[in-house]
BAFI-3210 file (N, C-alpha, C; in Angstrom, 3 decimals, decimal comma, padded with zeros to 6 digits):
// residues 161
n [1|2|3|4|5|6|7|8|9|10|11|12|13|14|15|16|17|18|19|20|21|22|23|24|25|26|27|28|29|30|31|32|33|34|35|36|37|38|39|40|41|42|43|44|45|46|47|48|49|50|51|52|53|54|55|56|57|58|59|60|61|62|63|64|65|66|67|68|69|70|71|72|73|74|75|76|77|78|79|80|81|82|83|84|85|86|87|88|89|90|91|92|93|94|95|96|97|98|99|100|101|102|103|104|105|106|107|108|109|110|111|112|113|114|115|116|117|118|119|120|121|122|123|124|125|126|127|128|129|130|131|132|133|134|135|136|137|138|139|140|141|142|143|144|145|146|147|148|149|150|151|152|153|154|155|156|157|158|159|160|161]
n.u [000,841|000,422|000,566|-000,380|000,545|-000,860|-001,224|-000,902|002,305|004,420|002,559|003,144|003,666|006,045|007,096|004,976|004,654|007,177|007,247|004,969|005,733|007,983|006,831|005,214|007,051|007,562|008,697|009,752|009,090|009,742|007,985|009,128|011,685|011,461|011,117|012,054|015,155|014,771|012,197|012,574|014,321|012,664|010,580|012,133|012,616|010,205|008,232|005,242|004,521|003,487|000,963|002,293|004,921|004,594|003,967|006,137|007,029|004,750|004,484|006,870|006,455|004,145|005,201|007,028|005,234|003,802|005,878|006,495|004,076|003,965|006,027|004,993|005,483|005,253|004,699|005,077|004,295|005,144|003,450|002,244|-000,113|-002,358|-004,462|-007,456|-007,208|-004,454|-004,267|-005,826|-004,218|-001,901|-002,916|-003,807|-004,445|-003,243|-002,695|-003,593|-003,881|-005,118|-004,091|-005,171|-003,798|-005,196|-005,119|-005,255|-004,624|-003,172|-001,983|-000,299|001,324|002,692|004,201|005,828|007,329|008,828|010,503|013,656|015,936|014,451|013,408|010,961|009,036|007,067|005,832|004,780|002,595|-000,017|-000,653|-000,801|-002,982|-004,893|-005,180|-005,933|-007,908|-009,963|-009,895|-012,499|-012,479|-010,468|-008,670|-009,145|-007,334|-006,854|-004,426|-003,371|-002,930|-000,607|002,219|002,394|-000,210|-001,625|-000,557|-001,343|-004,139|-004,370|-003,332|-005,267|-007,580|-006,879|-006,851|-004,440|-003,348]
n.v [-001,179|002,276|005,193|008,417|011,420|014,443|017,916|021,540|023,230|023,345|022,458|020,265|017,757|016,220|015,971|014,657|012,442|011,159|010,437|008,767|006,703|005,711|004,776|002,742|001,090|001,314|002,303|005,651|008,279|011,290|013,441|015,721|014,986|013,932|015,877|017,516|019,268|021,818|022,494|022,744|024,914|026,883|027,055|027,859|030,447|031,529|031,150|029,844|026,451|025,186|023,152|021,883|021,942|020,242|017,764|015,817|015,259|014,195|011,877|010,536|010,098|008,473|006,242|005,401|004,743|002,661|000,814|000,328|-000,759|-003,061|-004,496|-005,035|-003,300|-001,304|002,068|005,400|008,398|011,729|014,242|016,953|016,816|018,384|018,822|017,302|015,796|015,251|013,564|011,455|010,519|009,714|007,627|005,821|002,563|001,470|000,612|002,933|005,278|008,377|010,956|013,865|016,759|019,273|022,696|026,131|029,047|030,966|029,500|027,738|029,535|030,748|028,577|028,139|030,501|030,034|027,909|026,657|026,361|025,115|024,852|025,900|028,743|031,163|032,741|031,053|029,877|031,038|030,475|027,728|027,297|028,341|026,445|024,204|021,411|020,327|017,111|014,671|012,058|011,369|010,719|013,172|015,382|017,608|019,951|021,550|020,153|018,206|016,503|013,886|013,434|013,586|011,416|009,291|009,451|008,998|006,393|005,005|005,509|004,320|001,779|000,795|000,773]
n.w [000,000|-000,666|001,084|000,757|002,006|001,936|000,860|000,940|000,472|003,347|005,221|006,738|005,686|005,247|007,846|009,234|007,534|007,677|010,391|010,536|008,742|010,090|012,505|011,489|010,330|007,648|004,355|003,639|001,379|-000,419|-002,441|-003,474|-004,154|-006,644|-008,482|-011,504|-011,958|-013,028|-012,170|-009,390|-009,334|-010,431|-008,502|-006,355|-007,003|-006,499|-008,361|-009,449|-010,404|-013,585|-015,220|-017,286|-016,347|-014,183|-015,289|-016,021|-013,465|-012,155|-013,706|-013,091|-010,360|-010,451|-011,762|-009,804|-007,728|-008,964|-009,200|-006,470|-005,698|-007,328|-006,220|-003,784|-001,673|001,227|001,503|002,623|001,231|000,921|-000,573|-002,455|-004,141|-005,009|-006,827|-008,066|-010,458|-010,407|-008,191|-009,114|-011,213|-009,798|-008,250|-010,090|-011,063|-008,760|-005,273|-003,289|-000,670|000,518|002,709|003,932|005,025|006,536|006,769|007,851|005,839|007,254|009,386|007,961|006,534|008,642|009,555|007,336|007,307|009,576|008,996|007,747|004,999|002,957|-000,430|-001,300|-000,728|001,154|-000,811|-002,728|-001,625|-001,860|-004,543|-004,399|-002,679|-004,361|-006,403|-005,054|-004,776|-002,516|-001,215|-001,351|-000,776|000,941|004,007|006,223|008,203|010,880|010,530|012,510|014,751|016,805|015,316|016,348|017,342|014,947|013,494|015,166|014,866|012,094|011,874|013,345|011,786|009,406|010,207|011,193|013,680]
ca.u [000,000|001,078|-000,202|000,103|000,240|-000,987|-001,637|-000,008|003,649|004,502|001,498|003,698|003,649|007,283|007,172|003,975|004,952|008,353|006,845|004,064|006,529|008,827|005,980|004,701|008,150|007,433|009,598|009,270|009,578|009,282|007,736|010,044|012,881|011,154|011,006|013,212|015,910|014,156|011,064|013,122|014,844|011,518|009,926|013,072|012,467|008,848|007,373|004,421|004,625|002,337|000,680|003,365|006,058|004,283|003,734|007,177|007,056|003,646|004,788|007,913|005,815|003,275|006,078|007,530|004,108|003,550|006,979|006,303|002,896|004,338|006,927|004,232|006,149|004,442|005,432|004,414|004,802|004,743|003,226|001,188|-001,321|-003,362|-005,608|-008,151|-006,620|-003,142|-004,496|-006,302|-003,057|-001,033|-003,570|-004,252|-004,014|-002,393|-003,328|-003,186|-004,780|-004,717|-004,258|-005,158|-003,509|-005,947|-004,757|-005,586|-003,546|-002,378|-001,182|000,743|002,250|003,547|005,153|006,797|008,233|009,678|011,423|014,856|016,586|013,580|013,371|009,658|008,840|005,683|005,238|004,096|001,443|-001,285|-000,942|-001,179|-004,367|-005,758|-005,445|-006,290|-009,224|-009,985|-010,374|-013,682|-012,266|-009,244|-008,765|-008,805|-006,872|-006,547|-002,976|-002,922|-002,599|000,804|002,485|002,081|-001,670|-002,048|-000,176|-002,214|-005,450|-004,239|-003,202|-006,577|-008,529|-006,449|-006,817|-003,039|-002,943]
ca.v [000,000|003,581|006,219|009,725|012,512|015,534|019,254|022,588|023,327|023,855|021,962|019,236|016,454|015,472|015,662|013,625|011,256|010,499|009,830|007,659|005,608|005,138|004,000|001,556|000,307|001,418|003,220|007,012|008,959|012,667|013,752|016,779|014,357|013,492|017,057|017,888|020,409|023,067|022,793|023,216|026,270|027,768|027,269|028,606|031,859|031,953|031,042|028,631|025,505|024,999|021,742|021,383|021,695|019,127|016,506|014,793|014,950|013,269|010,595|009,885|009,634|007,345|005,098|004,927|004,101|001,378|-000,072|-000,083|-001,620|-004,348|-005,169|-005,182|-002,512|-000,300|003,330|006,663|009,406|013,116|014,803|017,961|016,212|019,413|018,784|016,014|015,028|014,772|012,408|010,356|009,966|009,026|006,416|004,981|001,156|001,192|000,610|004,216|005,983|009,767|011,624|015,299|017,616|020,500|023,806|027,462|029,774|031,646|028,483|027,225|030,636|030,902|027,456|028,368|031,566|029,518|026,853|027,075|025,398|024,505|025,667|026,552|029,814|031,603|033,350|030,023|029,345|031,521|029,732|026,362|027,342|028,650|025,243|023,094|020,756|019,530|015,762|014,163|010,642|011,207|010,900|014,574|015,576|018,997|020,128|022,310|019,193|017,813|015,367|012,637|013,294|013,327|010,038|008,388|009,455|008,353|004,936|004,506|005,572|003,348|000,488|000,399|001,215]
ca.w [000,000|-000,633|001,766|000,340|002,921|000,976|001,259|000,433|001,051|004,698|006,098|007,614|005,010|005,484|009,281|009,545|006,741|008,240|011,663|010,231|008,172|011,161|013,427|010,802|009,781|006,197|003,665|003,437|000,176|-000,545|-003,848|-003,903|-004,706|-008,005|-009,358|-012,325|-011,409|-013,503|-011,287|-008,105|-009,562|-010,637|-007,207|-005,504|-007,379|-006,160|-009,538|-009,376|-011,512|-014,469|-015,462|-018,155|-015,446|-013,284|-016,007|-015,831|-012,031|-011,895|-014,350|-012,293|-009,131|-010,768|-012,031|-008,508|-007,033|-009,625|-008,814|-005,080|-005,678|-007,940|-005,275|-002,537|-000,640|001,911|001,438|002,918|000,299|001,141|-001,910|-002,408|-004,752|-004,759|-007,730|-008,208|-011,560|-009,967|-007,322|-009,963|-011,918|-008,844|-007,741|-011,201|-011,056|-007,603|-003,958|-002,715|000,247|000,713|003,997|003,658|006,168|006,269|007,640|007,357|005,178|008,279|010,081|007,078|006,257|009,827|009,548|006,261|007,759|010,646|008,558|007,032|004,132|001,955|-001,653|-001,485|000,246|001,353|-001,994|-003,524|-000,894|-002,431|-005,774|-004,026|-002,195|-005,498|-007,204|-004,162|-004,789|-001,295|-001,539|-000,645|-000,513|001,735|005,453|006,467|009,572|011,210|010,547|013,674|015,818|016,802|014,426|017,045|017,347|013,573|013,161|015,923|014,213|010,782|012,086|013,771|010,682|008,390|010,902|011,298|015,022]
c.u [000,883|000,111|000,420|-000,394|000,293|-001,429|-000,642|001,374|003,557|003,470|001,996|003,744|004,877|007,406|006,227|004,296|006,123|007,996|005,929|004,840|007,377|007,989|005,471|005,801|008,112|008,532|008,936|009,881|008,981|009,157|008,648|011,294|012,688|010,999|012,249|013,875|015,284|012,966|011,539|013,612|013,703|010,840|010,813|012,996|011,055|007,879|006,573|004,616|003,336|002,075|001,741|004,599|005,826|004,207|004,853|007,301|005,968|003,909|005,852|007,334|004,921|004,104|006,631|006,436|003,815|004,639|006,828|005,146|003,235|005,223|006,264|004,930|005,165|005,264|004,516|005,097|004,255|004,646|002,072|-000,129|-002,530|-004,618|-006,159|-007,519|-005,217|-003,318|-004,967|-005,136|-002,165|-001,614|-003,971|-003,608|-003,117|-003,218|-002,826|-004,284|-004,224|-005,050|-004,114|-004,929|-004,110|-005,579|-005,150|-004,361|-002,610|-001,466|-000,005|001,771|003,205|004,590|006,233|007,812|009,219|010,700|012,585|015,303|015,704|013,469|012,064|009,435|007,383|005,041|004,545|002,783|000,110|-001,646|-001,350|-002,613|-005,336|-006,103|-005,899|-007,742|-009,248|-010,585|-011,585|-013,474|-010,991|-009,593|-008,275|-008,484|-006,502|-005,042|-002,473|-002,572|-001,117|001,005|002,127|000,576|-002,191|-001,758|-001,057|-003,593|-005,409|-004,154|-004,536|-007,542|-008,154|-006,474|-005,407|-002,484|-002,017]
c.v [001,238|004,562|007,554|010,774|013,777|016,840|020,265|022,534|023,860|023,334|020,866|017,849|015,615|015,068|014,526|012,331|010,463|009,768|008,632|006,464|004,929|004,274|002,711|000,620|000,262|002,328|004,593|007,558|010,357|012,999|014,863|016,196|013,908|014,655|017,180|019,136|021,748|023,464|023,356|024,660|027,273|028,083|028,068|030,102|032,371|031,887|029,744|027,751|025,489|023,498|021,114|021,064|020,436|017,773|015,476|014,353|013,942|011,902|009,828|009,332|008,422|006,094|004,520|004,181|002,737|000,362|-000,584|-001,065|-003,007|-005,174|-005,414|-004,481|-001,508|000,975|004,473|007,707|010,772|013,777|015,798|017,436|017,138|019,297|017,365|015,164|014,532|013,510|011,200|009,714|009,184|007,686|005,435|003,596|000,786|001,244|001,834|004,747|007,387|010,235|013,110|016,058|018,981|021,566|025,126|028,077|030,382|030,674|028,052|028,311|030,846|029,785|027,659|029,432|031,051|028,485|027,436|025,968|024,714|025,430|026,417|027,551|030,263|032,180|032,344|029,564|029,785|030,752|028,295|026,323|027,592|027,403|024,048|022,659|019,894|018,161|015,373|012,726|010,364|011,202|012,318|014,749|017,049|019,158|020,935|021,407|018,839|016,660|014,025|012,381|012,945|011,878|009,035|008,318|008,744|006,843|004,324|004,437|004,676|001,920|-000,085|000,779|000,242]
c.w [000,000|000,022|001,385|001,324|002,072|001,615|000,725|001,083|002,475|005,669|007,047|006,997|005,333|006,940|009,644|008,802|007,282|009,529|011,434|009,691|009,242|012,098|012,799|010,325|008,259|005,653|003,587|002,154|000,137|-002,026|-004,360|-004,561|-006,159|-008,984|-010,239|-011,738|-011,812|-012,625|-009,954|-008,255|-009,713|-009,301|-006,268|-005,785|-007,099|-007,319|-009,445|-010,611|-012,322|-014,601|-016,366|-017,312|-014,616|-013,989|-015,814|-014,371|-011,693|-012,510|-013,572|-010,991|-009,394|-011,048|-010,728|-007,746|-007,640|-009,278|-007,394|-004,973|-006,226|-007,010|-003,915|-001,377|-000,068|002,025|001,866|002,042|000,687|-000,226|-001,847|-002,972|-004,638|-005,614|-007,861|-009,312|-011,227|-009,127|-008,123|-010,697|-010,971|-008,415|-008,843|-011,135|-009,881|-006,318|-003,193|-001,809|000,454|002,122|003,715|004,953|005,871|007,288|007,024|006,680|006,225|009,014|009,213|006,760|007,433|009,889|008,489|006,681|008,801|010,173|007,764|006,090|003,103|000,766|-001,837|-000,353|000,246|000,098|-002,915|-002,885|-001,490|-003,693|-005,455|-003,484|-003,357|-006,317|-006,368|-004,369|-003,540|-001,597|-000,705|-000,187|000,280|003,221|005,717|007,946|009,746|011,394|011,736|014,856|015,755|015,821|015,066|017,092|015,955|013,206|013,899|015,271|012,871|010,945|012,478|012,588|009,516|008,939|010,941|012,679|015,704]
res [m|v|v|i|v|m|g|p|e|g|v|g|k|t|t|v|g|t|l|l|a|r|e|l|g|w|q|f|a|d|a|d|d|y|h|p|r|a|n|i|e|k|m|s|r|g|i|p|l|t|d|v|d|r|a|p|w|l|e|a|l|h|a|a|i|m|g|w|d|a|e|h|r|n|v|v|l|a|c|s|a|l|e|r|n|f|r|a|r|l|a|q|n|a|d|v|k|f|i|y|l|k|g|t|y|e|l|i|a|a|r|i|r|a|r|e|g|h|f|a|h|e|d|l|l|a|s|q|f|a|i|l|d|e|p|q|d|a|i|t|v|d|a|s|r|t|p|e|e|i|v|a|e|v|r|k|r|l|s|l|a]
***
């Protein structure tokens, strides 16, 4: 199974995903590692990605998911997966569950301002909220909770406690 922890930049996907994977004894992967260098450079300059920019990234992620699925590996993937069509592509022909970390713009912006060393900055957040299709079929968790509380709820709701 692949569990995708999703939401806008700065919501806590990597923190929650890493903790969830560690508690479950699963592999952790970060979708940021699948971006072409040009995408990273663009986001580092505060320029939102287009669907054309995202296409090779989504294909690389889908290929990874299909590989993990074929190998029967359990993986937690931190991935924005903001749009419905992105999620459909990622989950196509694979055993995927989505965890949506839902937070307010203000909460996430404050977290982004507090972090260091990440290529994505607060100037991208508005564009991410603009394209966000909140999922109806995901496990939705309040991102203002602690990572430990979020992971406990996710494990319970996935029946992986």
